[in-house]
Backbone as numpy.savetxt, mean C-alpha at the origin, in Angstrom:
# Nx Ny Nz CAx CAy CAz Cx Cy Cz
6.41 12.73 -16.78 7.47 11.94 -15.46 6.50 11.36 -15.25
6.89 9.79 -15.14 6.32 8.72 -14.77 6.48 8.08 -13.45
5.73 8.02 -12.60 6.04 7.16 -11.53 6.64 5.51 -11.73
7.77 5.15 -11.41 8.12 3.92 -11.31 7.59 2.96 -10.48
7.46 1.93 -10.70 6.76 0.44 -9.66 7.30 0.62 -8.33
8.25 1.07 -8.19 8.69 0.60 -6.82 9.61 1.90 -6.31
9.07 3.39 -6.91 9.22 4.93 -6.65 9.31 4.84 -4.75
10.54 5.00 -4.38 10.91 5.22 -2.95 10.05 5.84 -1.85
9.55 7.44 -2.66 8.44 7.68 -1.93 7.17 7.64 -1.80
6.99 6.61 -2.94 5.58 5.70 -2.70 5.55 5.01 -2.12
6.27 4.06 -2.14 6.48 2.80 -1.19 6.50 3.28 0.25
7.63 4.26 0.52 7.46 4.78 1.78 6.12 5.47 2.29
5.30 5.84 1.92 4.11 6.49 2.38 3.40 5.48 2.30
3.19 4.32 1.16 2.39 3.26 1.54 2.39 2.14 2.56
4.17 2.14 3.12 4.18 2.07 4.11 3.72 2.19 5.43
4.14 3.97 5.55 3.10 5.18 6.58 1.82 4.40 6.71
0.87 4.36 5.64 -0.30 4.17 5.47 -0.36 2.56 6.15
-0.05 1.61 6.01 -0.32 0.69 6.02 0.23 0.73 7.69
1.35 0.68 7.88 1.79 0.71 9.23 0.35 1.83 10.33
0.10 3.05 10.19 -0.55 3.60 10.79 -2.50 2.81 10.70
-2.66 2.01 9.72 -3.53 1.71 9.38 -3.83 0.52 10.72
-2.73 -0.63 10.41 -3.37 -2.06 10.90 -2.16 -2.20 12.42
-2.01 -0.84 12.88 -1.32 -0.75 14.29 0.01 -1.37 14.25
1.14 -1.55 13.13 1.99 -2.29 13.10 3.37 -1.24 13.72
3.98 -2.38 15.09 4.87 -1.15 15.70 6.10 -0.71 15.11
6.84 0.68 15.34 7.84 1.15 14.45 8.83 0.49 14.12
8.92 -0.56 15.03 10.63 -0.83 15.27 10.57 -2.51 14.46
9.10 -2.69 13.88 8.64 -3.62 12.66 9.32 -2.72 11.53
10.68 -3.22 10.26 10.64 -3.01 9.21 9.76 -3.21 8.26
9.27 -1.81 7.48 8.41 -2.09 6.45 8.84 -1.68 4.98
9.13 -2.62 4.27 10.18 -2.31 2.69 8.81 -2.77 1.84
9.39 -2.29 0.44 8.96 -2.65 -0.69 8.97 -3.97 -1.21
9.52 -5.20 -0.33 9.44 -6.31 -0.52 8.43 -7.37 0.77
8.37 -6.29 1.71 7.36 -7.04 2.89 6.18 -7.27 2.48
6.00 -8.14 2.86 4.60 -9.11 2.57 3.40 -8.75 3.61
2.17 -8.37 3.52 1.33 -7.80 4.37 0.84 -9.11 5.24
0.88 -10.01 4.67 -0.03 -11.23 5.49 1.19 -12.29 6.31
2.29 -12.30 5.73 3.23 -13.60 5.88 4.08 -12.68 7.30
4.54 -11.39 6.98 5.61 -10.37 7.69 5.31 -9.71 8.29
3.84 -8.92 8.39 3.25 -8.34 9.31 2.11 -8.60 10.01
1.51 -10.08 9.77 0.57 -10.50 10.34 -0.99 -9.58 9.90
-1.29 -9.31 8.94 -2.58 -8.37 8.79 -3.06 -9.50 8.82
-4.44 -9.40 9.17 -5.71 -9.92 9.12 -6.73 -9.09 8.34
-7.70 -10.34 7.77 -8.38 -9.65 6.63 -8.94 -8.36 7.38
-9.70 -8.22 8.87 -9.89 -7.20 9.00 -9.42 -5.88 8.77
-7.76 -6.08 9.06 -7.03 -4.82 8.79 -6.97 -4.97 7.55
-6.84 -5.66 6.45 -6.20 -5.35 5.37 -7.67 -4.49 5.07
-8.78 -4.81 5.11 -9.60 -3.74 4.81 -9.67 -2.42 4.97
-9.13 -2.54 6.45 -8.71 -0.73 7.02 -7.95 -0.22 6.12
-6.69 -1.00 5.80 -5.64 -0.35 5.14 -5.91 -0.29 3.38
-6.44 -1.02 2.57 -7.61 -0.94 1.53 -7.94 0.24 1.71
-9.15 0.81 2.72 -10.07 1.69 2.61 -9.23 3.32 2.71
-8.02 2.80 3.00 -7.02 4.02 3.88 -6.34 4.46 2.72
-5.98 3.36 1.74 -5.32 3.56 0.56 -6.12 4.28 -0.11
-7.42 3.78 -0.65 -8.20 4.45 -1.02 -8.51 6.15 -1.19
-8.96 5.92 0.06 -9.08 7.15 0.86 -7.73 8.31 0.53
-6.55 8.09 0.69 -5.49 8.85 0.31 -4.90 8.96 -0.81
-5.46 7.94 -1.93 -4.53 8.44 -3.21 -6.11 8.63 -4.46
-7.04 8.91 -3.50 -7.99 8.60 -4.00 -8.29 8.01 -5.86
-8.25 6.59 -5.46 -8.34 5.68 -5.88 -9.08 4.56 -5.69
-9.63 3.87 -6.71 -10.61 2.82 -6.06 -9.89 1.23 -6.39
-9.59 0.92 -5.38 -9.14 -0.77 -5.69 -10.37 -1.55 -5.71
-10.14 -2.19 -6.72 -10.44 -3.44 -7.21 -11.10 -4.81 -6.37
-12.05 -4.83 -5.71 -12.16 -6.09 -4.96 -11.35 -7.56 -5.27
-11.34 -7.01 -7.57 -10.53 -8.87 -7.54 -8.82 -8.48 -8.07
-8.58 -7.47 -7.46 -6.83 -7.16 -7.80 -6.48 -7.37 -6.35
-6.96 -7.62 -5.37 -6.71 -7.43 -3.50 -5.66 -9.19 -3.20
-6.45 -9.77 -4.06 -5.89 -11.02 -3.45 -4.19 -10.80 -4.42
-4.08 -10.22 -5.27 -2.54 -10.40 -6.05 -1.65 -8.79 -5.31
-2.39 -8.53 -4.21 -1.26 -7.34 -3.58 -0.94 -7.43 -2.29
0.19 -8.77 -2.34 0.78 -9.40 -1.76 1.57 -8.51 -0.65
2.21 -7.86 -1.37 3.43 -7.05 -0.69 3.15 -5.61 -1.18
3.91 -5.14 0.11 3.66 -3.03 -0.14 4.15 -2.94 -1.69
5.03 -3.80 -2.21 5.62 -3.23 -4.14 4.56 -3.38 -4.15
3.43 -4.24 -4.41 2.18 -4.23 -5.11 1.48 -3.46 -5.19
1.08 -3.16 -3.95 0.25 -2.05 -3.51 0.60 -0.61 -4.12
2.36 -0.45 -4.31 2.51 0.94 -4.56 2.60 0.79 -6.41
2.80 -0.29 -6.56 2.83 -0.41 -8.33 1.25 -0.42 -8.70
0.04 -1.09 -7.83 -0.62 -0.78 -8.50 -1.45 0.53 -7.87
-0.96 1.22 -6.77 -1.80 2.50 -7.22 -0.82 3.26 -7.98
0.56 3.20 -7.88 0.95 4.76 -9.36 0.61 4.15 -10.32
-0.49 3.48 -10.50 -0.52 3.05 -12.01 -1.85 3.66 -12.22
-2.94 4.02 -10.87 -4.54 4.39 -10.97 -4.41 5.70 -10.51
-3.82 6.36 -9.72 -3.81 7.50 -9.04 -3.79 8.96 -9.91
-4.42 9.83 -9.28 -4.91 11.09 -10.76 -3.37 11.58 -10.63
-3.20 12.43 -11.68 -2.02 12.94 -11.72 -1.44 13.91 -11.95
-0.41 14.54 -10.80 -0.26 15.63 -10.14 0.48 16.31 -10.69
0.21 17.77 -10.51 0.89 18.50 -11.50 1.90 19.42 -11.01
2.48 19.21 -9.50 3.69 19.35 -9.39 5.45 18.64 -9.38
């Protein structure tokens, strides 16, 4: 059972972490197509916090070189899906 790039549960989990870490109000929708900087106005400091939270939550390392390509929530979800440890459930 391999996770797909846009696995809804993973996208929702990533969106929740982004919302909490960057203090995005609940009224602001976050979908797989949401862009971190353009749509959510996440600045570089908040982005560092988001990356650190995602790394801790998913137990993965997000390579510094990859960050410029992680522009949308779906990009982050796909990156994490490809690198997170397999789950036995």
